[in-house]
C-alpha positions as CSV (number, residue, x, y, z in Angstrom):
1,M,0.4,-0.1,-0.1
2,L,2.6,2.1,0.5
3,A,4.4,1.6,-2.9
4,L,1.5,2.4,-4.4
5,Y,0.1,5.6,-2.4
6,S,4.4,6.3,-3.7
7,V,3.0,6.4,-7.4
8,L,0.0,8.0,-6.7
9,S,1.1,11.1,-5.1
10,V,3.9,11.4,-8.8
11,T,0.4,11.0,-10.3
12,K,-2.3,13.0,-9.2
13,R,-1.7,15.6,-11.9
14,M,-2.1,13.0,-14.7
15,P,-4.8,12.7,-17.5
16,K,-7.7,10.6,-15.5
17,S,-7.4,8.3,-18.9
18,R,-4.2,7.2,-17.3
19,S,-3.6,4.1,-14.5
20,A,-2.1,4.5,-11.3
21,N,0.5,1.9,-13.0
22,D,1.2,4.4,-16.6
23,A,3.3,6.5,-14.0
24,K,6.5,4.9,-14.8
25,P,7.3,5.1,-18.2
26,K,8.2,1.9,-20.3
27,P,12.7,1.8,-21.4
28,G,13.0,4.1,-23.7
29,E,9.6,5.8,-23.8
30,G,9.0,8.5,-22.2
31,G,5.8,9.3,-22.7
32,R,4.1,10.1,-19.4
33,R,2.9,13.2,-18.3
34,V,3.8,14.6,-14.8
35,H,3.7,17.7,-13.6
36,L,7.0,18.9,-12.4
37,D,6.9,20.8,-9.5
38,R,9.0,20.4,-6.3
39,A,6.7,18.0,-4.9
40,S,6.4,14.9,-7.4
41,V,10.2,15.8,-9.1
42,R,10.9,14.0,-5.1
43,S,9.1,11.4,-5.2
44,L,9.8,10.5,-8.9
45,P,10.2,6.4,-9.0
46,L,14.0,5.5,-10.4
47,P,14.7,3.1,-12.6
48,P,16.4,-0.4,-12.9
49,K,20.4,-0.7,-13.3
50,E,19.5,-2.1,-16.7
51,D,17.2,0.3,-18.1
52,G,20.1,3.3,-17.0
53,S,17.6,6.3,-16.9
54,W,13.4,7.3,-17.5
55,L,12.6,10.6,-19.1
56,Y,9.5,11.9,-17.6
57,L,7.6,14.5,-19.1
58,D,6.0,17.9,-18.1
59,D,2.5,18.3,-19.0
60,E,2.2,22.2,-19.5
61,V,5.7,22.5,-21.3
62,P,6.1,21.4,-24.5
63,G,9.5,19.0,-23.9
64,F,10.3,20.4,-20.6
65,C,11.0,17.3,-18.5
66,C,13.4,15.2,-15.9
67,Q,15.6,12.5,-17.0
68,V,15.9,10.3,-13.6
69,S,18.8,7.9,-13.6
70,Y,19.1,4.6,-11.4
71,Q,21.7,5.7,-8.7
72,G,19.5,9.1,-8.2
73,T,20.4,11.7,-10.0
74,K,17.6,13.9,-11.9
75,T,18.4,16.5,-14.5
76,F,15.9,19.4,-16.4
77,R,16.6,19.3,-20.0
78,L,14.3,20.6,-22.8
79,R,14.2,18.7,-25.4
80,Y,12.6,19.6,-29.7
81,R,12.6,19.1,-32.9
82,K,14.2,21.0,-35.3
83,L,14.7,21.3,-39.3
84,V,18.6,22.0,-40.0
85,A,19.0,23.8,-42.9
86,G,20.5,21.6,-45.8
87,E,18.6,18.9,-43.7
88,H,15.0,17.3,-45.0
89,K,13.6,15.8,-41.8
90,P,14.2,17.3,-38.2
91,R,15.9,16.2,-35.5
92,W,15.7,15.9,-32.1
93,F,17.7,18.4,-30.0
94,S,18.2,18.4,-25.3
95,V,19.4,21.6,-23.9
96,R,20.3,20.7,-20.0
97,I,18.9,23.0,-17.9
98,G,20.1,21.9,-14.7
99,T,20.6,18.9,-11.9
100,W,17.7,19.4,-9.7
101,Q,18.3,20.0,-5.9
102,D,15.5,21.4,-3.0
103,S,14.6,24.4,-3.4
104,N,15.8,25.3,0.1
105,K,19.0,24.1,-0.6
106,A,19.1,25.3,-4.0
107,K,18.6,29.2,-2.7
108,E,22.1,28.9,-0.7
109,M,24.3,31.0,-2.2
110,P,27.8,29.2,-1.1
111,K,29.7,31.3,1.1
112,D,33.6,30.9,-1.1
113,G,31.7,32.6,-4.2
114,T,30.9,29.4,-6.4
115,D,28.0,29.5,-9.1
116,R,24.8,28.5,-7.0
117,R,24.2,26.6,-10.8
118,Q,26.7,24.2,-9.8
119,L,25.2,22.9,-6.7
120,G,21.7,22.2,-8.6
121,I,18.5,23.9,-9.5
122,S,14.6,24.0,-8.6
123,A,11.9,22.5,-10.5
124,A,10.4,26.0,-10.5
125,D,13.1,27.7,-11.6
126,A,14.2,25.1,-14.2
127,R,10.4,25.2,-14.7
128,A,11.2,29.6,-15.8
129,K,14.2,28.7,-17.1
130,A,12.5,25.9,-19.7
131,L,9.9,28.8,-20.4
132,E,12.9,31.5,-21.8
133,V,14.2,28.4,-23.5
134,R,10.7,27.2,-25.5
135,A,10.7,31.0,-26.4
136,E,14.1,31.2,-28.3
137,I,13.1,28.3,-30.3
138,D,9.2,29.4,-31.4
139,R,11.7,32.7,-32.5
140,G,13.3,30.7,-34.8
141,E,16.3,30.3,-32.5
142,N,18.4,26.8,-32.4
143,P,19.8,27.2,-28.7
144,A,21.2,23.7,-28.0
145,L,22.9,23.8,-31.9
146,E,24.3,27.6,-30.2
147,R,25.5,25.8,-26.9
148,K,27.3,23.5,-28.3
149,A,28.9,25.5,-30.8
150,K,29.7,28.5,-27.8
151,E,31.1,25.3,-26.3
152,A,33.2,23.8,-28.9
153,E,34.5,27.6,-29.5
154,Q,35.2,27.8,-25.5
155,A,36.9,24.5,-25.4
156,R,39.3,25.3,-28.3
157,A,40.2,28.9,-26.9
158,E,40.7,27.2,-23.4
159,A,43.1,24.1,-25.2
160,T,45.1,27.3,-27.9
161,A,45.8,28.7,-24.2
162,L,47.5,25.5,-22.9
163,S,51.4,26.3,-22.5
164,V,53.8,23.8,-24.3
165,R,54.7,22.8,-20.6
166,Q,51.1,22.3,-19.5
167,A,50.4,20.4,-22.9
168,F,53.1,18.2,-22.4
169,Q,52.2,17.2,-19.2
170,R,48.6,16.1,-20.8
171,Y,51.1,13.6,-23.7
172,R,53.0,12.4,-20.7
173,E,49.3,10.6,-19.2
174,S,48.3,9.8,-22.7
175,I,51.5,7.8,-24.3
176,G,51.2,5.7,-20.8
177,S,47.6,5.1,-20.6
178,R,46.7,4.6,-24.2
179,R,46.1,1.0,-25.7
180,S,49.2,0.1,-26.9
181,P,51.5,2.5,-24.7
182,M,54.6,3.5,-25.2
183,K,58.0,1.1,-23.7
184,A,58.9,2.8,-20.2
185,S,62.3,3.0,-21.7
186,S,61.5,5.3,-24.4
187,I,58.8,7.7,-22.2
188,V,62.0,8.2,-19.9
189,K,63.8,9.3,-23.3
190,V,61.5,11.4,-24.3
191,E,60.9,12.7,-20.8
192,D,64.7,13.2,-20.5
193,S,64.7,15.2,-24.1
194,F,61.6,17.4,-23.0
195,E,63.3,18.2,-19.8
196,V,66.7,19.1,-20.9
197,H,66.2,20.3,-24.5
198,I,62.8,21.9,-25.1
199,L,60.4,22.9,-22.3
200,P,63.5,25.5,-21.3
201,V,63.0,27.1,-24.0
202,I,59.8,27.2,-25.5
203,G,57.6,25.0,-22.2
204,D,56.0,28.6,-21.5
205,V,55.3,29.4,-24.8
206,Q,51.1,29.2,-25.9
207,M,50.6,26.3,-28.3
208,A,48.7,28.5,-30.2
209,R,51.7,31.2,-30.3
210,L,54.2,27.6,-31.4
211,G,56.0,28.6,-34.7
212,Q,58.9,27.2,-37.1
213,K,60.9,29.7,-35.1
214,D,60.6,27.9,-31.9
215,V,61.1,24.6,-33.0
216,R,64.7,26.0,-35.0
217,E,65.5,27.1,-31.1
218,V,65.0,24.0,-29.9
219,A,67.9,22.4,-32.5
220,E,70.1,25.3,-31.6
221,A,69.8,25.1,-28.5
222,A,69.8,21.1,-27.8
223,S,72.6,21.1,-30.6
224,K,75.0,22.9,-28.0
225,V,77.1,20.7,-26.0
226,R,77.2,21.5,-22.4
227,K,76.7,20.0,-18.6
228,R,74.1,19.4,-16.3
229,K,74.0,18.0,-13.0
230,G,77.2,16.7,-13.8
231,R,76.9,15.5,-17.1
232,K,77.5,16.1,-20.8
233,V,74.2,16.4,-22.9
234,G,73.2,18.4,-26.1
235,G,75.1,17.7,-29.8
236,P,73.6,17.5,-33.0
237,V,72.7,13.3,-32.1
238,A,70.7,15.6,-29.5
239,A,69.0,18.2,-31.8
240,N,67.8,15.8,-33.8
241,R,66.3,13.4,-31.7
242,A,64.7,16.6,-29.9
243,V,63.6,17.6,-32.9
244,A,62.4,14.5,-33.2
245,H,60.2,13.7,-30.1
246,L,58.8,17.2,-30.3
247,S,57.5,16.7,-34.2
248,A,55.7,13.2,-32.1
249,F,54.4,15.6,-29.7
250,L,52.6,18.5,-32.0
251,T,51.3,16.1,-34.4
252,W,49.2,14.2,-31.2
253,C,48.3,17.9,-30.3
254,T,47.0,18.0,-33.8
255,K,44.8,15.0,-33.0
256,Q,42.6,15.9,-29.9
257,E,39.4,16.8,-29.7
258,P,39.3,20.1,-29.9
259,P,43.1,20.2,-31.9
260,L,45.6,22.1,-29.4
261,I,47.6,23.3,-32.6
262,A,46.0,23.7,-36.1
263,S,49.4,21.9,-37.9
264,N,53.0,20.0,-36.7
265,V,55.4,23.2,-37.6
266,A,58.1,20.7,-36.8
267,R,57.5,19.1,-39.6
268,L,57.6,22.7,-41.7
269,I,60.9,23.2,-41.0
270,N,63.8,22.7,-43.5
271,R,65.5,20.4,-41.3
272,G,68.5,20.0,-43.6
273,E,69.2,24.1,-42.8
274,V,68.6,23.5,-39.4
275,L,70.0,19.9,-38.3
276,E,72.7,18.4,-38.8
277,K,72.7,14.8,-40.9
278,E,73.1,12.2,-38.7
279,H,75.9,9.0,-39.6
280,A,75.5,6.0,-39.0
281,R,78.7,4.4,-36.5
282,E,80.8,1.4,-37.7
283,R,83.0,0.4,-34.8
284,Y,83.6,-3.5,-35.7
285,L,86.0,-5.5,-33.7
286,T,89.1,-6.5,-35.5
287,R,90.3,-10.6,-35.5
288,E,93.2,-9.1,-33.1
289,E,90.4,-7.7,-30.9
290,W,88.0,-9.9,-31.1
291,D,90.7,-13.3,-30.0
292,A,92.0,-10.5,-27.1
293,L,88.0,-9.9,-25.5
294,M,87.6,-13.7,-25.9
295,R,90.1,-14.3,-23.8
296,E,89.6,-11.5,-21.5
297,L,86.5,-13.0,-21.0
298,D,87.5,-16.5,-20.0
299,E,90.0,-15.3,-17.3
300,R,88.0,-12.4,-15.8
301,P,85.9,-14.4,-13.5
302,Y,89.1,-15.9,-12.1
303,W,90.8,-13.0,-11.0
304,A,89.7,-10.7,-7.7
305,T,91.3,-8.2,-6.2
306,R,92.8,-8.3,-2.4
307,G,93.5,-5.7,-0.2
308,S,92.3,-2.9,2.5
309,R,94.1,0.5,4.0
310,Y,97.1,-1.5,5.8
311,A,97.9,-3.7,3.2
312,E,98.4,-3.1,-0.3
313,T,96.3,-4.6,-2.7
314,K,97.0,-7.0,-4.9
315,T,95.3,-9.4,-7.6
316,V,95.1,-12.8,-7.1
317,R,93.4,-15.7,-8.7
318,L,90.7,-18.2,-7.8
319,E,90.1,-21.4,-7.6
320,Q,86.7,-21.2,-8.8
321,P,84.9,-18.3,-10.8
322,N,83.4,-15.6,-9.4
323,L,78.9,-15.6,-9.8
324,R,78.7,-12.5,-10.5
325,T,81.9,-11.9,-12.7
326,L,81.0,-15.1,-14.8
327,V,77.4,-14.0,-15.7
328,S,78.5,-10.8,-16.6
329,C,81.1,-11.9,-19.1
330,E,79.2,-14.5,-20.5
331,A,75.8,-11.5,-20.8
332,I,78.9,-10.2,-23.0
333,R,80.1,-13.0,-24.6
334,L,76.6,-14.6,-25.7
335,S,75.6,-10.6,-27.2
336,L,78.9,-11.3,-29.8
337,L,78.1,-14.4,-30.5
338,T,74.5,-13.9,-31.2
339,G,74.6,-10.7,-32.4
340,A,71.3,-10.3,-29.8
341,R,70.7,-6.9,-28.3
342,K,71.7,-6.6,-24.9
343,G,68.3,-6.5,-23.4
344,E,67.4,-9.9,-25.4
345,V,70.2,-11.1,-23.7
346,Y,70.0,-10.0,-20.3
347,R,66.0,-11.2,-20.5
348,M,66.9,-15.0,-21.5
349,R,65.0,-17.4,-19.8
350,W,66.2,-21.1,-19.4
351,E,62.8,-22.0,-21.1
352,D,63.1,-20.1,-24.3
353,V,66.5,-22.2,-25.3
354,D,66.8,-25.7,-26.6
355,L,71.0,-26.6,-26.1
356,E,70.0,-29.9,-27.6
357,Q,69.2,-28.0,-31.1
358,R,70.8,-25.2,-30.6
359,W,67.5,-23.1,-30.7
360,W,67.0,-19.8,-29.0
361,V,63.3,-18.6,-29.3
362,K,62.7,-15.1,-27.9
363,P,59.2,-13.8,-26.6
364,R,57.4,-11.2,-28.4
365,Q,58.0,-9.5,-25.1
366,T,61.5,-9.2,-24.7
367,T,62.0,-8.3,-28.7
368,K,61.9,-5.0,-30.0
369,G,59.7,-5.3,-32.6
370,A,57.2,-7.3,-30.1
371,R,57.7,-10.5,-32.4
372,Q,58.8,-13.7,-31.4
373,H,62.0,-14.3,-33.1
374,E,63.9,-17.7,-33.4
375,V,67.8,-17.7,-33.2
376,A,70.3,-20.4,-34.1
377,L,72.9,-20.4,-31.9
378,P,76.4,-21.4,-32.6
379,K,78.2,-24.4,-30.7
380,V,80.5,-21.5,-29.0
381,A,76.9,-20.4,-27.7
382,V,75.9,-23.1,-26.0
383,E,78.9,-24.0,-24.8
384,S,78.5,-20.6,-22.8
385,L,75.0,-21.9,-21.4
386,Q,76.2,-24.9,-19.9
387,R,78.9,-23.4,-18.2
388,L,76.3,-21.0,-17.0
389,R,73.9,-23.7,-16.0
390,E,76.7,-26.1,-14.8
391,A,78.2,-22.7,-12.6
392,H,74.5,-21.6,-10.9
393,A,71.5,-23.5,-10.4
394,D,69.0,-20.9,-10.8
395,S,66.0,-22.2,-12.7
396,V,64.8,-19.3,-14.4
397,W,67.1,-17.1,-15.4
398,V,70.0,-17.2,-17.7
399,F,71.2,-14.2,-16.1
400,P,70.2,-14.3,-12.7
401,G,70.3,-10.6,-11.1
402,K,72.0,-9.8,-7.9
403,E,69.6,-10.6,-5.6
404,R,68.9,-14.3,-7.1
405,M,72.7,-14.9,-7.6
406,E,72.9,-13.9,-3.1
407,K,69.9,-16.7,-2.1
408,L,71.9,-19.2,-4.8
409,A,74.8,-18.6,-3.4
410,R,73.3,-19.3,0.5
411,G,72.4,-22.5,-1.1
412,E,68.7,-21.3,-1.4
413,K,66.9,-21.4,-4.4
414,P,64.8,-18.3,-5.3
415,K,61.0,-18.9,-6.8
416,A,60.5,-17.0,-9.4
417,N,59.3,-13.9,-8.9
418,E,61.8,-13.3,-6.3
419,G,64.2,-11.0,-7.8
420,S,64.9,-10.5,-11.3
421,H,67.7,-11.1,-14.5
422,V,70.5,-8.8,-14.7
423,K,69.9,-5.5,-15.4
424,D,73.6,-3.7,-16.8
425,V,77.1,-4.8,-17.1
426,H,78.0,-1.3,-17.8
427,E,81.1,-1.2,-15.2
428,L,82.0,-4.6,-16.0
429,W,82.7,-3.6,-19.4
430,G,83.8,-0.1,-19.2
431,K,86.8,-2.1,-17.1
432,I,87.4,-4.7,-20.0
433,R,87.2,-1.7,-22.5
434,E,90.3,0.0,-20.7
435,K,92.3,-3.3,-20.7
436,L,91.8,-4.1,-23.8
437,G,92.3,-0.2,-25.2
438,I,89.4,-0.6,-26.7
439,A,87.5,2.7,-25.7
440,D,85.3,4.0,-28.3
441,V,83.8,0.3,-28.6
442,R,79.9,0.5,-26.8
443,Q,78.0,-2.7,-25.8
444,H,75.9,-2.9,-28.9
445,D,79.3,-2.3,-31.5
446,L,79.3,-6.2,-31.2
447,R,76.1,-6.6,-32.3
448,H,77.5,-5.1,-35.7
449,T,80.7,-7.3,-35.3
450,A,78.3,-10.4,-35.3
451,A,76.5,-8.8,-38.6
452,S,79.9,-8.1,-40.3
453,V,81.9,-11.5,-39.1
454,L,78.3,-13.0,-41.0
455,I,78.3,-11.0,-43.9
456,S,82.2,-11.2,-44.6
457,N,81.9,-15.1,-44.3
458,G,79.2,-15.4,-46.5
459,A,76.0,-14.7,-46.1
460,S,73.6,-12.5,-47.1
461,L,71.8,-9.2,-46.2
462,Y,68.7,-11.9,-45.8
463,E,69.8,-13.6,-43.7
464,V,71.8,-11.5,-41.9
465,G,68.5,-9.4,-41.5
466,A,67.1,-12.9,-39.9
467,Q,69.7,-13.6,-37.7
468,L,70.0,-10.1,-36.1
469,G,66.1,-10.4,-35.7
470,H,65.6,-7.3,-37.9
471,Q,62.2,-6.0,-39.3
472,Q,62.8,-3.6,-42.2
473,A,65.0,-4.6,-44.8
474,Q,67.0,-1.0,-44.7
475,T,67.9,-1.7,-41.5
476,T,70.1,-4.2,-42.9
477,M,71.4,-2.3,-45.4
478,R,73.5,-0.3,-43.9
479,Y,75.7,-3.7,-43.8
480,A,75.8,-3.8,-47.4
481,H,79.4,-2.0,-48.2
482,L,81.0,-5.1,-45.8
483,L,80.3,-7.3,-49.3
484,K,83.0,-6.1,-51.0
485,D,84.9,-9.5,-50.4
486,A,82.0,-11.0,-52.1
487,K,81.5,-8.7,-54.7
488,H,85.2,-9.4,-55.9
489,K,84.7,-12.6,-55.9
490,L,82.0,-12.4,-58.3
491,A,84.1,-10.1,-60.5
492,S,86.8,-12.3,-60.5
493,V,84.3,-15.0,-61.5
494,M,83.2,-12.9,-64.6
495,D,87.2,-12.5,-65.3
496,A,87.8,-16.0,-65.4
497,F,85.0,-17.0,-67.7
498,A,85.7,-14.1,-69.7
499,S,89.5,-15.4,-70.2
500,G,88.5,-18.3,-71.1
501,S,86.3,-17.7,-73.6
502,S,89.2,-15.1,-75.6
503,T,91.9,-17.9,-75.5
504,G,89.2,-20.5,-77.3
505,E,89.4,-22.2,-74.3
506,E,85.5,-22.7,-74.0
507,K,85.4,-23.8,-77.7
508,G,87.8,-26.9,-77.0
509,S,86.0,-27.7,-73.9
510,R,82.9,-28.4,-76.5
C-alpha cells in the first residue's frame, strides 16, 4: 500500500484516462506526463540499473522533462525537434537546464563564491528557464546548436591557451595509458629530451603561438654541448632527437578534440638547414680485438682484487670463478656470438633455450619489434650456456641478477618472482674496454661486429637480417658495404669466364 501511495502521489496531476501504473515510463519511451514541481520531482521513481534512466515529461511546457538515472540523479532538460538547414527531416535536440536540488538548498548561496548553479536548480527555476528556452525556439532559434558552438569555441580557446609545458603533461599521460602504451624505456627518453632540451626553451610558449621559429630555437639550443647536473648533454644527435620528439608531440596535439595546435610546425622547417645529418657508427672489432676480448672473458671471472687500508692491494687468481663476474662475462660473450640486443640477452630464460637443438626462441615481450624471434645458436654460444648452467642453479633466468645470485650462494632456491635478471654490465664492460684499449667500442657495437662476421663470410643481407631480428630490410642495408669481398669474388668469376672465352678454351671444351 505504501508503494502504491508513492506512485499515486507522483501521478495525481496526470490525465484521468491513465492508470496509476502508467506513471512508471517504459524503457526508452519517455511519454508519461507528470507536472514537474517540487513534490513530484522529489518522489519520482528510480529506474532499475539495466534501464539506465527514465524520462518524465512535463504536462504543461512542451519538451520540458526530468531525466532520472538509476543512481538517483535528476536532470532537467528541454527536448525539441527542429529542421536544420540542408537537411530534409527535423532532428531531436536537447538543452540541459540543470541538476535538480531541493528548493531550500538550491537557494543557499555558497560562502566561497561558487556559482549556485553548480549546486543544482529547483523545479520552479527549471520551469522558468525552460519557458525562456521555449521562447527562443519559437522565435526560430536553435539554442542547443548555439550552446554547442559556444562550448566548442570556448574549448578551442582553452586548448590553444595551454602552454607547451601544460600540453606535454597531457601527452605524457596519454603515451603511458593508451591501448598500446609506449615502452617505459622510450618514455624515459622522451621525458629526458623535453626536460633537458625542449621545455627550458619553449615550455612557457602558448600552443596557439608556437611557430617554426620556436622549433629552430630548440634545435639550436640542443645542438650545443654543455654540462647539466654533472653530465654532458647536447650535440647534433641530441638536437635530432629533440626535434623528432617535439614533432611526435605536436602530431598528437593536432589529433586532440579540440586540436591544441592547427598544424605540426616541426614538419615545416627545413631540417637540412637546421639539423646536422647523422651518420651511422661503423665500429667493428678486428680479428685481434675479437681474440683479445674472448681471452679476457675467459680469464676475468678467475681474478679478484684483495687489499685494505692496512695492506697493499694485489690481484689474486681464484680456484673457482666469481659467480657475478662469470654471469656478466657470459652475457657479453653471448651478445657478440648471436648479435642479439643486450636487453634480449639479459632477459633470456632457460625455458626459451634448447641446448640440444642449439635453438633460442625470444618471446615477443623481449624483442624490439614485439614479435617472436628464433635464433640458431653457434656451438661456442651453447658451450657458454652450459658453463652457466653448471655454475648456478637458477631454474628461471640464464643471467640472474644480484638478489637471486645471493640466494643461490647461500644454497637457497629463489622463487620465480623473487629478484630478476641482470640489468646492466656497464661497469664491467668499461673495465674491459679500458684494459683492451677499445674505449670507443660500445656494447651495441658487438651486435654490429656479429653482422660483419656473418657478411664477410658469405652470408646474404637477408640472412643477416633474419638472424639479428631486423623488421625492415633497410636496417640491414647499413652492412651492405661489407659485401665488397663477396663482390670481388663475383668479379673474379666473370674474369675467369671472359678469359677462357677469349683464349678459345670455351670452344675446346665443347
